[in-house]
Legacy VTK file of the C-alpha trace (Angstrom):
# vtk DataFile Version 3.0
C-alpha trace
ASCII
DATASET POLYDATA
POINTS 167 float
19.935 8.446 7.850
19.588 7.919 4.236
16.384 9.573 2.982
13.799 7.990 1.752
12.514 7.526 -2.078
9.620 10.344 -2.397
6.662 8.425 -3.910
5.445 9.328 -7.503
2.881 11.442 -7.653
-0.630 8.959 -8.286
-2.021 8.799 -10.838
-5.770 9.489 -12.562
-6.938 5.520 -11.579
-5.300 6.322 -8.189
-7.250 9.675 -7.064
-10.617 9.447 -5.530
-13.088 11.052 -7.823
-17.025 12.920 -6.264
-19.505 12.388 -8.488
-20.944 16.596 -9.573
-23.454 15.857 -6.969
-21.377 15.305 -3.814
-18.178 17.392 -5.422
-21.331 20.142 -5.107
-21.996 19.169 -0.972
-18.681 19.096 -0.810
-17.802 22.647 -2.194
-20.777 23.484 0.111
-19.614 22.340 3.312
-18.814 23.858 6.467
-17.712 21.968 10.004
-18.660 25.184 11.348
-22.270 25.152 10.881
-22.532 20.750 11.240
-25.046 20.574 14.223
-22.916 17.042 14.819
-19.558 18.278 15.001
-20.347 22.159 16.837
-22.349 19.101 20.082
-19.850 16.972 20.221
-17.408 20.484 20.442
-19.671 21.283 23.342
-19.291 18.516 24.893
-15.540 18.489 25.553
-15.913 21.911 26.376
-17.940 20.489 29.041
-15.577 17.739 29.826
-12.935 19.530 29.936
-15.023 22.448 32.289
-15.432 19.161 34.543
-12.103 18.165 34.787
-10.195 21.413 35.466
-12.814 21.461 39.183
-12.248 18.954 39.660
-9.511 16.783 38.003
-8.158 16.204 41.865
-11.702 15.064 43.090
-11.208 11.635 40.854
-13.990 11.407 39.759
-16.138 11.516 36.268
-19.815 13.645 34.575
-20.869 9.901 34.978
-20.257 9.094 38.354
-20.943 12.300 39.866
-24.548 11.463 37.730
-24.534 8.040 38.907
-23.933 9.624 42.820
-26.139 11.794 42.710
-29.569 9.438 40.930
-28.090 6.620 43.376
-28.655 9.479 46.106
-31.911 9.958 45.552
-33.108 6.394 44.344
-31.633 4.741 47.247
-31.759 0.773 46.710
-32.389 0.845 43.248
-30.079 -1.609 40.318
-28.561 -1.698 38.274
-30.420 -2.115 35.344
-32.275 1.113 36.606
-29.013 3.016 37.037
-28.236 2.605 33.370
-32.107 3.493 32.156
-31.786 6.462 34.146
-28.273 7.448 32.913
-28.880 5.756 29.397
-25.595 4.417 29.614
-25.434 0.499 28.581
-25.515 -1.980 31.015
-22.440 -3.553 30.988
-20.437 0.333 31.246
-22.175 0.179 34.039
-21.922 -2.520 35.694
-17.661 -1.499 35.216
-18.338 2.163 36.499
-20.579 0.063 39.760
-17.087 -1.884 39.718
-15.211 1.527 40.171
-17.822 3.201 42.385
-17.706 0.056 44.828
-13.481 -0.396 45.167
-13.028 3.167 45.866
-15.321 2.661 48.488
-18.760 5.597 46.890
-20.966 3.111 46.216
-22.285 -0.177 48.877
-23.813 -2.567 46.153
-25.995 -5.970 47.405
-28.086 -8.682 45.967
-31.476 -7.932 45.812
-34.066 -9.015 48.065
-37.160 -9.392 45.080
-34.331 -10.453 42.659
-31.246 -12.787 43.249
-29.234 -12.448 40.074
-30.165 -7.911 40.092
-27.499 -6.116 42.548
-29.292 -2.737 44.389
-27.088 0.594 45.059
-26.961 2.478 48.027
-24.820 5.743 48.119
-21.645 5.183 51.879
-20.598 8.089 53.705
-17.829 8.435 51.333
-20.421 9.374 48.422
-22.008 11.273 50.861
-19.026 13.318 51.611
-17.829 13.420 47.771
-20.994 15.068 47.031
-20.904 17.274 49.645
-17.415 18.469 48.363
-18.749 18.912 44.333
-22.198 19.493 43.989
-22.339 23.017 45.437
-19.564 24.311 43.085
-20.753 21.969 40.309
-24.238 24.536 40.142
-21.328 27.024 39.469
-19.884 24.587 36.241
-22.726 24.294 34.891
-23.931 28.384 35.196
-20.118 28.630 33.986
-20.492 27.157 30.767
-24.128 28.102 29.572
-22.510 31.955 30.556
-21.506 32.535 27.158
-24.821 32.499 25.621
-26.384 34.972 25.840
-29.128 35.371 29.728
-32.346 34.729 27.896
-31.507 31.755 25.400
-30.053 29.672 27.959
-33.694 28.599 28.458
-34.678 27.902 24.936
-31.146 25.636 24.519
-32.130 23.379 26.841
-35.575 23.432 25.788
-33.977 23.172 22.689
-31.037 20.227 23.754
-34.537 18.279 25.386
-35.951 18.842 21.997
-33.851 17.040 20.271
-33.293 14.343 22.827
-36.958 13.471 22.991
-37.203 12.833 19.793
-34.451 10.245 19.696
-36.690 8.379 21.932
LINES 1 168
167 0 1 2 3 4 5 6 7 8 9 10 11 12 13 14 15 16 17 18 19 20 21 22 23 24 25 26 27 28 29 30 31 32 33 34 35 36 37 38 39 40 41 42 43 44 45 46 47 48 49 50 51 52 53 54 55 56 57 58 59 60 61 62 63 64 65 66 67 68 69 70 71 72 73 74 75 76 77 78 79 80 81 82 83 84 85 86 87 88 89 90 91 92 93 94 95 96 97 98 99 100 101 102 103 104 105 106 107 108 109 110 111 112 113 114 115 116 117 118 119 120 121 122 123 124 125 126 127 128 129 130 131 132 133 134 135 136 137 138 139 140 141 142 143 144 145 146 147 148 149 150 151 152 153 154 155 156 157 158 159 160 161 162 163 164 165 166
């Protein structure tokens, strides 16, 4: 194999030049102090903990949430589910198809609107929640246990404030 020729160093015109104001921002930028970056990393940590606990169940956190909401509100529509989970209707439609295919929920035509579907928890979905929810409480507790106990309610309150400000 012949080594590829080395590229010439970039010329001054080829280098990105930042304004002094932006260069100052770059110089002060500390990724470990950026809220959106920390929230993303915390989200990935929560997803990882869920996956470790429930990998054998073949369920995602969003599917678990959907099963719980459907169990709490039998007969709700796909649109109502999307609204309660803060997810778009197309994503919910795909999730509902998968949950139906796995026999975790039952979908039927809504009585009031033939264009809408009503959702009900199926026996297999109930059995899955029976297995998952008790352990899920532990996973959620483990997620928060890295915080001092007195900060946990404040942390949850701050997250809710951030989300309520987006409404």
